[in-house]
N, C-alpha and C positions, 0 to 999 in steps of 0.2 A: 077463285073457283073452289068452292067448298062443299057444295052439295053433289049427290050422285046425279041429279038431274043436270046440273051445270056441266059435270064431267061427261055425261052421256051426250049432251048437245054438242060439246066441243069435239068429242070423239066422232060423232056422226058427220060433223063438218069436215073433219080430216079424211074420213073414209070416202065421202062423196067427192071432195076436191081432189085428193091425192091419188085415190085408187079408183075413181070413176064408177063407184057403186051407186046402185039405186037406193035412195033414202028408205024406200018402203021395205027393202030386204034387211034393214038394220035393226032387227028386234034383239032384245036382250039375249034370247036363246040362240041367235045365229052363231054357228060355228065358223071361226075365221078360216079354217082350211077347206071344209067340205061344202059349207053353204056359201061363203063369200069368195071362195077360190083364191085365197091369199097363199103365197109360197113363202119359203124362208126369207128371200130377199125382201119381199113385201113386209114381212114381219119386222125385219131390221129397220126398213124405212118407217114403219109405224112407230117403233121405239124412239127413233130420232125425232119424230114429229111430237111425240108424247114428252120427251125430254124438253123440247123447246116450250111446250105448253105449260109444263110445271116448273120450268127453269131449274132443273137439277138432273144430275146424271142418274141413269137407271141401269142397275146391274142386269145384264141379259139373262142371268140365272132365274130372275123373278118371273120372266115371261116363258120360261120352258114349260110351265104347267098351265099356262093360259090357253084356253080353247074357245071360249065364247066371248061375245061383246060384253056380257055381264062380268066375265073374269077380268077383262081389261079394266073395266070401271072399278072393280073391287081393288086390283092391284094399284091403280092410280090413287085411289082413295087412301089405301094404306100407306103409300109414299108420301102423300101430302101430310098425313098425320105424323109422320116420324119426325 
């Protein structure tokens, strides 16, 4: 998983399967909290799923500033590059 598109596709899969969100609502600009109605527990679950996806631990501090689907993709992309 190296491209933004691949990360986006996997993220959409996680959000649809794990959080029962509608695929159509998962735009890059969608806010995790206001648009997708995720809460702090959901965010922890999302981080766990992302850790499994990239097979490495994610520091929760990284996700404190994440607000949109695009922010998640950028954070994952940065982690993969490290």
